[in-house]
Residue, then its C-alpha position, 0 to 999 in steps of 0.5 A: x426127352x420123353x419117348x413118344x409112342x404111337x399109342x400116346x400120339x394117337x391118344x393125344x390127337x383123339x382125346x376130348x375134342x379131336x384134333x389140336x385147334x378150334x375157332x373161338x368167338x372174340x365178340x359178345x354173342x349172348x344177347x339178341x342184340x349181340x347176334x344182330x350186330x354179329x350177323x344180320x342186319x348189323x354185319x352189312x355195315x362193315x361189308x359195305x365199308x370193305x367194299x368201298x375200302x378193301x383195306x378196311x378188312x384189316x379193321x373189321x375182320x380177323x384178316x390181319x391176324x389170320x394165316x392159311x397153312x396150305x399143303x398138298x401133302x407131297x413132302x410131309x415131314x420125313x414121311x414123303x408124299x402121303x397125300x393132302x388129307x394124311x398131312x392134316x395133323x401136321x398142318x393143325x400142329x403148325x397152326x397150334x405153334x402159330x397160335x401159342x408162340x405168335x398169337x396168330x390164328x390159322x386155318x389149315x387147308x389141305x389141297x388135293x392137287x399136285x399140278x402146280x398151276x392148278x394148286x396156285x389157282x386154288x390158293x389164289x381164289x381163297x387168298x382174300x380170306x387171309x392176311x398171309x399164306x404159309x406154304x407147307x410140306x410141298x416137294x421140290x422143285x414144284x415148291x419153288x415155282x408155287x411160291x414164286x408165282x404166288x408171291x407175284x400174284x398175291x398182295x399178302x405175305x407168302x412164305x414156304x417155311x420149309x425153304x425159308x424157316x430153316x434158312x433164317x434160323x440156320x443163317x442166324x446160327x451161322x453168323x454167331x458160330x462164325x463169330x465164336x470161331x473167329x471166322x468171316x463168312x466171305x472166307x469160309x468154305x461151305x459144304x452142303x449135303x442135300x439139294x432140296x428146298x431147305x438146302x437151296x434156300x439156306x445156301x442162297x441166304x448164306x450168299x445174301x449174307x456174304x458167303x461166296x458161291x465159289x466157296x460152296x460145294x453142294x451135294x445131292x444123292x449123286x454126289x457133288x453138283x458140278x456144272x458139267x452135269x446134265x439135266x440140272x434144275x435151275x436151283x442146282x445150276x446156281x450152286x454147281x461148281x466148276x471144280x473137277x477134283x471133288x466128287x464125294x462128300x468125303x472129298x468135299x469135307x477136307x479143309x471145309x469150315x462149315x458143313x450144312x446137312x439137310x439130307x439123311x442120317x449117318x452120312x458123315x463119319x468122324x474121319x470127315x469131321x477130323x478132316x475139316x478146318x480148325x473150329x469146324x461148324x457142323x449143322x447136322x439137321x437131318x431129323x430125327x437122325x442127324x448126318x452125324x450124332x452130336x456125340x460122335x462129332x464132339x468125340x472126333x473134334x472137341x473144337x467143333x461148333x455143333x447144331x442139330x434139329x434136335x431139342x436134346x442137344x445145344x443150338x437146336x435149329x428149330x423153325x419155331x424160332x422164326x415163322x410165328x414171329x416173322x408172320x406176326x411182324x408182317x401181319x401187324x403192319x399189314x404187309x404185302x409180302x415177306x421179302x428178303x429185307x424182312x428175312x434178313x432182319x429176322x436173321x439178325x434179330x435172332x442172332x443178336x438175341x443169343x448175345x444178350x443175357x439169357x432171361x432168368x426165372x429166379x432172381x438174377x443175383x443167384x445167377x441160376x441161368x448160366x447160359x452165355x454166348x459161346x460154343x454151347x449157345x449161339x442160337x436162342x432157345x425156342x421158348x425164349x419169351x423175347x423172340x415175340x418182341x425182338x423178331x416181330x419188331x425187326x420184321x415189321x420195321x423191315x417191312x416198313x423200311x422196304x415199302x411193303x407195309x400198309x400200316x405204320x408203327x410209330x411207338x415200338x415200345x408200345x408195340x412190344x408191350x402189346x405183343x407181351x399182353x396178347x401172348x400172356x406169360x405162359x411161354x416165358x414163365x412156365x417154359x423158363x421154369x423148365x429150362x432153368x430146372x433142367x440146367x440144375x436138376x436136384x434130388x426130389x422126393x415124391x412122398x406119396x409114391x403109390x399114388x398113380x398121379x405122383x408116379x406119373x409126375x415123377x416119371x415125367x419129371x425125370x423124362x423132362x430132365x428136371x430132377x432125379x426123382x425118389x418115390x417113397x413107398x412099398x417097392x413091389x407095389x410101386x413097380x406093379x402100379x408102374x407096370x399097370x400104367x406102362x411107366x418106365x421106372x428106370x432112373x427113378x429111385x424107390x425107398x421103402x421107408x418101412x422096410x427093415x433095411x431102412x431101420x438104421x436110417x429111421x433111427x438116425x432121422x429120429x435122433x436128429x429130430x428128437x435132438x432138434x425138438x428136445x425142448x418141446x417134449x420130443x423123445x426118441x421113441x416118439x420121433x422114431x414112430x413118426x419116421x414110419x410116416x412118409x412125410x416125416x421120413x421124406x422131410x427128414x431126407x431133405x433136412x439131412x441133405x440126403x434129398x434136395x426137395x419134397x413134393x407131397x399133398x395128393x392124398x395126405x391130410x393137410x393138417x398133418x403135413x403142415x405140422x410135419x413141415x413145422x416140426x422138421x424144417x421149421x419156418x424161415x426167420x424172420x417170419x413167424x408164419x408161412x403160406x402158399x401162392x398160386x401163379x396164374x398165367x393168363x392172356x392178361x399177364x401173370x398174377x400171383x395169388x396168396x394165401x391159397x392153402x395154409x392159413x385158414x383165418x389169418x390175423x393181422x400179423x399172419x397176413x403181413x407175413x404172407x404179404x412180405x413172403x409174396x413179395x419175396x416170392x415174386x422177386x424170386x421169379x424175377x418180377x416186381x411185386x405190385x400187391x393189392x390187399x383184397x377185401x370186399x370193401x375199399x379203403x375203410x368203407x367197413x371198419x370191422x372184421x377182415x376189412x379192418x384187419x387188412x387195412x391195419x396190415x396195409x398201414x403197418x406194412x407201408x410204414x415198415x417198408x416204404x419202398x414196397x408197392x402195396x395198398x388196400x384194402x380193395x376189391x378185386x375189380x378195383x385192383x385189376x382196373x388201374x385206370x378207374x382205381x387211379x381216377x377214384x383214389x389218386x392217393x394210392x401207393x399203387x398209383x399208375x401201377x398195374x397190379x400183378x399180385x393179390x393177397x386175400x384176407x382168408x383161405x376160402x377167398x384165395x382158394x375160391x378165386x384161383x379155382x374159379x379162374x381155373x374153371x372159367x378160363x381153361x386157357x389160363x395155366x395155374x402153377x401151384x401151390x408154391x410154398x413160401x417161408x419154410x426153411x427147406x424146399x417142401x412143396x405141397x400139391x392139392x388132392x385134385x392136382x394133375x400130373x402137369x400141376x405136379x411137374x410144374x411144382x417140381x420145377x419150382x422145387x428144383x429151382x428153390x433147392x438150387x437157390x437154397x444151395x447157392x445161398x449157403x455157399x455164399 
């Protein structure tokens, strides 16, 4: 993981618009009529409808998608009682997670009140605004009373995530870990280190799932909680043991099957782990330092099934796996509460998801994503795109079955499709790119090693675990530039291709290139001269197998780069041309745009190759190509120029590839409006298909299209340009590419290189 510094964190929160969330209008507001409908006099009509039928608020306002994240700042993360205002960045952060993972709108509300009665009164007064209440960072034992009272007094979902979020995720993990270990929940002995809100609720949920109270030992700061102790809270009394032979954590751990840690770091020793039963289950969730480190636990007992709260180890217990989707499902049926049935439904949905085949970014036949249910994977990853559909649907159904839903869902497939449409594909496409690349990191050359953006991208890619980066350029100058940028180059290889100590390699590369192109007028001297060029040298590293992929293009003249790629790695058979594609991850879904960088004025044969390469690339991302060939006309209304060229290309492609879903020529608006397109042109091969890719007739139109969307729709993430059709993973950037853009391309290049190796090993 990248090291988070104080300076970086403060800059992140301060830069641009302060904070992390904002309110955006969802209706037109440009004209006077729009404003009259939005406010006075038009707004009076929905007000009167709601007065007559209160539930109409779900129909006419954002109530059904609005959650309040409410805290008094008494137990903020690991910071303790820092006050309501000081906790605001955390509450904004929770709002951001709600939005990006669940599509849920949030107002964060910090209430400066520690008295539970007065706090509840304040929440009750503002509750009509919201469809749900997420209580956050409120200390125990007050949090128990606050949640219980609000659940009784309000008719909307109320959940204290610190209690139930960890409980739900760890319970899903426990069910699966027990299955891996071959044990039953009713038989296992459980030790719980910690007696705060999260520990109490985790253990209660374990009991609801079948664990026996007599098999549970809970410890607080004084040791094992026994029934003869005085002044126990009601929550601690529930788990107090009658045993008198065990007092310390060390004694409690002997023979235990399960350890749950929600206390503090480094309280568990290796000897304690060794004293546990066979196949011990250890959930060390103290954060950032767990009760025992992953390394120490695995060294003590190789058969241990381990989870932590950290993302850099397997089986992370992360609340983001639960709360966005639990509230999503509850909101979508206008639930009156989040009850036990809904929580248990979430547990089973999360647990079941880990047993299903893991989504793959690349084509499944290459088996790139090799995660499978077992010791290293029994809890789904937080970025799993299926969480939004599977958990939300399970929670919504449980709300309906248990009688707390105001609204019924009858078509579950349609509901899941709607969820995917609302969320777009960023969390599935981009996050899965990173997840896949991390599992198969490759050696990636960053040709323009002196460019600050390229250095930053290489370092970030290394910190993200995507690759082993190689920077080309003068060693001293790169190190100086990195120092100025406060970047850590540890783990980053620097190759000074022009240094005398690289003379042998330059000459060796030159001989390889000269021999490869000897029938094209090349000689050794000419090839050797070119080895002083960073792109020629870097591509030869990839060609000879001394690196796996190359990233270039931040400031190199593009024509030169293209020529080097053609000469060194060549175009992949059976194609005669290559191209590039951009991926647009928008709220409407994922779209693939080609050719955005290579072919300025393609002829018919070129655009046919680009279309076929686009289809192949889309399948690489485990998607089905549905291609619209774009022009300014529709189906022969103009019979000259690019419309004629595109029309002829489509006709030949359809004849040669009868199963390819492709049609055109057509305008962009028609391509994206499938209902109007199907009504007007029912004969199309794309009939009843939603287009996900567009091939443009020339470079200027394709480049303009994706850049226009990028500027006008900042929430749309753009990945690319992605190379299509070269023999080796040589990928290009734009001169205005950001660090994130380059890191995204790096992830694709890594996967490209890994898949290339798999093909060769077949």
